[in-house]
C-alpha positions as CSV (number, residue, x, y, z in Angstrom):
1,M,0.0,0.0,0.0
2,A,1.1,3.4,-0.7
3,R,1.5,5.8,2.2
4,N,1.1,9.5,2.3
5,F,4.2,11.1,3.7
6,K,4.0,14.6,4.9
7,S,6.8,17.1,5.3
8,K,8.3,17.6,8.7
9,P,6.9,21.1,9.2
10,E,3.4,20.0,8.5
11,A,3.7,17.1,10.8
12,N,4.9,19.3,13.6
13,K,1.9,21.6,13.1
14,E,-0.5,18.7,13.4
15,K,1.2,17.4,16.5
16,M,1.0,20.8,18.1
17,A,-2.7,21.1,17.1
18,R,-3.4,17.7,18.8
19,N,-1.6,18.6,22.0
20,F,-3.2,22.1,22.2
21,K,-6.3,22.2,24.4
22,P,-8.0,25.5,24.8
23,K,-9.0,26.5,28.3
24,P,-12.7,26.7,28.9
25,E,-14.3,30.1,29.1
26,A,-16.1,29.0,32.3
27,N,-12.8,29.0,34.2
28,K,-12.2,32.5,33.1
29,E,-15.6,33.6,34.2
30,K,-15.2,31.8,37.6
31,K,-11.9,33.6,38.2
32,V,-13.4,36.9,37.2
33,R,-16.4,36.3,39.4
34,A,-14.3,35.2,42.3
35,R,-12.1,38.3,41.9
36,N,-15.3,40.5,41.8
37,S,-16.8,38.7,44.7
38,N,-13.6,39.3,46.8
39,I,-13.8,42.9,45.9
40,Q,-17.5,43.1,46.8
41,N,-16.8,41.3,50.1
42,R,-14.1,43.8,50.9
43,N,-16.4,46.7,50.0
44,F,-19.2,45.2,52.0
45,E,-17.0,44.8,55.1
46,T,-15.8,48.4,54.6
47,Y,-19.4,49.6,54.2
48,Q,-20.4,47.7,57.4
49,E,-17.5,49.2,59.3
50,Q,-18.5,52.7,58.0
51,K,-22.2,52.1,58.7
52,S,-21.4,50.9,62.3
53,F,-19.2,54.0,62.8
54,E,-22.0,56.2,61.4
55,N,-24.6,54.6,63.7
56,A,-22.3,55.0,66.7
57,S,-21.8,58.7,65.7
58,E,-25.6,59.2,65.3
59,N,-26.3,57.5,68.6
60,K,-23.7,59.7,70.3
61,I,-25.2,62.8,68.7
62,E,-28.8,61.8,69.7
63,N,-27.7,61.1,73.3
64,E,-25.9,64.5,73.4
65,S,-28.9,66.3,71.9
66,E,-31.3,64.5,74.4
67,Q,-29.1,65.7,77.2
68,V,-29.1,69.3,75.9
69,E,-32.9,69.2,75.4
70,T,-33.4,67.9,78.9
71,F,-31.4,70.7,80.5
72,E,-32.9,73.3,78.3
73,I,-36.5,72.8,79.4
74,N,-36.5,75.7,81.8
75,L,-34.7,78.2,79.6
76,A,-36.8,81.3,78.8
77,G,-38.6,81.2,75.5
78,N,-39.1,77.4,75.4
79,P,-42.7,76.0,75.6
80,N,-42.9,74.4,79.0
81,S,-46.5,73.9,80.2
82,C,-49.6,71.9,79.3
83,L,-53.1,71.3,80.6
84,I,-54.0,68.3,82.8
85,K,-57.4,67.4,84.1
86,I,-57.8,66.5,87.8
87,A,-61.4,65.3,88.5
88,H,-63.5,68.1,86.9
89,M,-60.8,70.8,87.0
90,K,-58.3,71.7,84.2
91,V,-54.9,72.7,85.7
92,R,-52.0,74.2,83.8
93,S,-48.9,72.3,84.8
94,L,-45.2,73.2,84.4
95,I,-43.0,70.4,82.8
96,D,-39.8,70.7,84.8
97,S,-37.0,68.2,84.5
98,G,-35.1,70.2,87.1
99,A,-37.6,69.2,89.8
100,S,-36.9,65.7,91.1
101,V,-40.5,65.3,92.3
102,S,-44.0,66.5,91.2
103,L,-45.7,69.3,93.1
104,L,-49.3,70.5,93.5
105,H,-50.4,73.8,95.0
106,N,-52.5,73.6,98.2
107,K,-55.3,75.9,96.7
108,I,-55.8,73.4,93.9
109,Y,-56.0,70.5,96.4
110,N,-58.6,72.4,98.5
111,S,-60.7,73.4,95.5
112,I,-61.2,69.8,94.3
113,K,-63.8,68.0,96.3
114,G,-63.6,64.3,97.1
115,L,-59.8,64.0,97.2
116,P,-58.3,61.7,99.8
117,K,-56.5,63.1,102.8
118,L,-52.8,64.0,102.6
119,E,-50.2,61.6,103.8
120,K,-47.8,63.3,106.1
121,K,-44.2,63.0,105.1
122,K,-41.0,64.7,106.3
123,V,-39.5,65.9,103.1
124,N,-37.1,68.8,102.6
125,L,-37.8,70.4,99.2
126,Q,-35.9,73.5,98.0
127,G,-36.9,75.9,95.4
128,V,-34.7,77.5,92.7
129,N,-33.5,80.3,95.0
130,G,-32.6,77.7,97.7
131,A,-35.4,78.4,100.0
132,S,-37.3,75.5,101.6
133,L,-40.8,74.8,100.5
134,N,-43.7,74.3,103.0
135,V,-44.7,70.7,102.3
136,L,-48.1,69.8,103.7
137,G,-48.0,66.1,102.6
138,S,-48.3,63.8,99.6
139,I,-51.2,62.4,97.6
140,N,-51.6,59.9,94.8
141,L,-53.7,61.6,92.1
142,D,-55.5,60.2,89.1
143,F,-55.4,62.8,86.2
144,N,-55.9,62.9,82.5
145,M,-53.7,64.4,79.8
146,K,-55.0,64.4,76.3
147,G,-56.9,61.1,76.8
148,N,-54.1,59.4,78.7
149,K,-55.1,58.4,82.2
150,M,-52.3,58.3,84.8
151,N,-51.8,58.0,88.5
152,H,-48.9,59.8,90.1
153,T,-47.6,61.0,93.5
154,F,-47.7,64.8,94.1
155,Y,-46.3,66.7,97.1
156,V,-48.7,69.4,98.1
157,V,-47.1,72.7,99.0
158,S,-48.4,76.1,99.9
159,D,-45.7,78.5,98.7
160,M,-45.0,78.1,95.0
161,N,-46.0,80.3,92.1
162,R,-47.3,77.4,89.9
163,N,-50.5,75.4,90.2
164,A,-48.8,72.1,89.5
165,I,-45.4,70.9,88.4
166,L,-44.7,67.6,86.7
167,G,-41.1,66.7,87.6
168,R,-38.4,64.3,86.5
169,D,-40.0,61.4,88.3
170,W,-43.1,61.7,86.1
171,L,-41.0,62.0,82.9
172,V,-39.1,58.8,83.7
173,K,-42.1,56.8,85.0
174,F,-44.2,57.3,81.9
175,G,-41.4,57.5,79.4
176,V,-42.3,61.0,78.2
177,R,-40.3,62.5,75.4
178,V,-40.1,66.3,74.9
179,Y,-39.7,67.8,71.4
180,F,-38.8,71.5,71.6
181,D,-38.6,72.0,67.8
182,L,-42.2,70.8,67.5
183,G,-43.4,72.5,70.7
184,C,-44.9,69.3,72.1
185,L,-44.3,66.3,74.3
186,R,-45.1,62.6,73.5
187,I,-46.6,60.2,75.9
188,N,-47.4,56.8,74.6
189,K,-48.6,57.6,71.0
190,T,-50.2,60.9,71.9
191,Y,-48.6,64.3,71.1
192,V,-49.5,67.1,73.7
193,P,-48.9,70.7,72.7
194,L,-46.8,72.8,75.0
195,V,-47.1,76.6,75.7
196,E,-44.8,78.9,77.6
197,D,-46.7,79.4,80.9
198,I,-45.5,82.9,81.5
199,H,-47.3,84.0,78.3
200,I,-50.5,82.4,79.5
201,A,-50.3,83.7,83.1
202,S,-49.4,87.3,82.1
203,I,-52.6,87.8,80.0
204,V,-54.9,90.5,81.3
205,R,-58.7,90.4,80.8
206,L,-61.4,93.0,80.8
207,A,-62.6,93.7,84.3
208,Q,-66.3,94.5,83.3
209,T,-68.5,94.4,80.3
210,T,-67.9,97.5,78.2
211,V,-69.7,99.0,75.1
212,F,-67.5,100.7,72.6
213,K,-69.3,103.3,70.5
214,P,-68.2,104.2,66.9
215,Q,-65.2,106.4,66.6
216,T,-64.4,106.7,70.3
217,S,-61.5,106.0,72.6
218,N,-62.2,104.4,76.0
219,I,-60.1,103.9,79.1
220,C,-61.0,100.5,80.5
221,Y,-59.7,98.5,83.5
222,V,-58.1,95.1,82.9
223,K,-57.3,92.5,85.5
224,G,-54.5,90.0,85.8
225,N,-54.8,86.3,86.4
226,K,-55.4,85.6,90.1
227,N,-53.2,82.5,89.9
228,Y,-50.2,84.5,88.6
229,T,-47.9,86.2,91.0
230,F,-46.9,89.6,89.6
231,S,-43.4,90.9,90.4
232,S,-42.7,93.6,93.0
233,S,-42.8,96.2,90.3
234,K,-45.8,98.6,90.5
235,S,-45.7,99.6,86.8
236,F,-46.6,97.3,83.9
237,E,-46.4,97.6,80.2
238,I,-49.7,96.6,78.5
239,S,-49.3,95.3,74.9
240,P,-52.0,93.8,72.6
241,I,-52.1,90.1,71.8
242,T,-51.9,88.6,68.4
243,N,-54.7,86.0,68.9
244,G,-58.0,85.9,70.7
245,H,-61.3,87.8,70.4
246,L,-59.9,91.2,69.7
247,S,-57.5,90.0,67.0
248,Y,-60.6,89.2,64.8
249,Q,-61.8,92.8,65.2
250,P,-59.1,94.9,63.5
251,G,-61.2,98.1,64.2
252,L,-60.6,97.7,68.0
253,M,-57.1,98.7,68.8
254,V,-55.4,98.3,72.2
255,A,-52.8,101.0,72.7
256,N,-49.4,100.2,74.1
257,S,-49.2,101.9,77.5
258,V,-47.5,101.8,80.9
259,A,-49.9,101.7,83.9
260,N,-49.8,101.2,87.6
261,I,-51.5,98.2,89.3
262,N,-53.9,98.9,92.1
263,E,-55.0,96.9,95.2
264,K,-57.6,95.0,93.1
265,R,-54.9,93.9,90.6
266,Q,-56.4,96.2,88.0
267,M,-54.7,98.4,85.5
268,P,-56.1,101.0,83.1
269,V,-55.7,100.5,79.3
270,L,-56.8,102.6,76.3
271,I,-59.0,100.9,73.7
272,V,-59.9,102.8,70.5
273,N,-62.8,101.9,68.2
274,T,-61.9,103.2,64.7
275,T,-65.0,101.8,63.0
276,N,-68.6,102.9,62.5
277,R,-69.9,99.9,64.5
278,T,-70.8,99.5,68.1
279,Y,-69.0,96.7,69.9
280,K,-70.0,95.1,73.2
281,V,-67.1,93.2,74.8
282,R,-67.9,91.0,77.7
283,R,-66.1,90.7,81.0
284,G,-63.2,88.2,81.0
285,I,-62.2,88.7,77.3
286,A,-58.4,88.7,76.8
287,I,-57.3,92.2,76.0
288,G,-53.5,92.2,76.2
289,R,-50.4,91.0,78.0
290,A,-48.7,92.7,81.0
291,S,-45.0,92.7,81.6
292,P,-43.2,94.4,84.5
293,V,-41.4,97.6,83.8
294,L,-38.4,98.8,85.8
295,E,-38.7,102.3,87.2
296,E,-35.4,103.5,85.7
297,N,-36.7,102.6,82.2
298,V,-39.7,105.0,82.5
299,V,-38.9,108.5,81.3
300,S,-40.9,111.3,82.8
301,L,-42.4,114.2,80.8
302,E,-40.1,116.7,82.6
303,S,-36.9,114.9,81.6
304,T,-38.2,114.6,78.0
305,Q,-38.8,118.4,77.8
306,E,-35.3,119.1,79.2
307,H,-33.8,116.8,76.6
308,S,-35.7,118.5,73.8
309,E,-34.5,121.9,75.0
310,I,-30.9,120.7,74.7
311,E,-31.6,119.4,71.2
312,N,-32.9,122.8,70.3
313,V,-29.8,124.5,71.6
314,L,-27.6,122.2,69.6
315,E,-29.7,122.7,66.5
316,T,-28.9,126.4,66.4
317,D,-25.2,125.6,66.2
318,L,-25.5,123.7,63.0
319,N,-23.8,125.4,60.0
320,V,-26.5,124.6,57.4
321,P,-28.8,126.7,55.3
322,D,-32.1,127.6,56.9
323,V,-34.0,125.6,54.3
324,H,-32.6,122.3,55.7
325,R,-33.1,123.2,59.4
326,G,-36.7,122.3,59.6
327,V,-38.6,119.1,58.7
328,T,-41.2,119.3,55.9
329,T,-44.3,117.1,56.2
330,V,-45.7,115.9,52.9
331,E,-49.5,115.3,53.0
């Protein structure tokens, strides 16, 4: 038989072709996937570390902010009081984290009938100024706050300027959270609005029913809240309020004024009716807000006249034309 003989180079090529085995693509994909998975694992570990660091930072910031909020409850300008209902009476209570216990004024205790007798306890309570409070006893009270029924221990005192104080013991016992940015507190799932109690207590109301005839100005007497202890100052600045009955009547204007308070806790105020209508305002309507005025801030008429004479003397020394010395009123 005849054989086909191939040249040496061609035989080497065939031999190399038989020995050559291409690597499967799957192995390449596996290596690429494994490399990518390793990178992803490293990235995931880094992300977890970064996330845990962020969570720790956020928890630290939250804890710091909670501490700041807790200590800022009593700062001026922050809403710090809410209404609670004891039996049939609504009582405005101060939310005070600086007070270790909760307090109730003796006059509130005496005005609510059917309450149990006080339990005598020897407790030394000190106020903000360091003076000891006169503690008459303690009582467990059931009260309601925005539909939430609670029972808590109050110490009844006779010498504080608030009707009730809910202290730190109440905040901790019921897990109350206070939100200053929202102006409210949260108890369970209920949000209760907060109001600065000094603004509520300083409101003055009309002492008697008054009729305001058209285009007239009237001097009326207003009376402060009997539960609010005014300062030792005898002079008060009366300013109008932005909400309430009179705010819906733009024709009735309460003039800003400074007045002295009398023995009946009454002060005169000027109310102007600029409309052609007759208004009848009943007794007890909120008229304005009273704030104490220091005597050195009140300028008398004599001192004002003396000051104006000095200004006139200085005005003659000005080296300006006569045309520019006076003030021209354009009507």
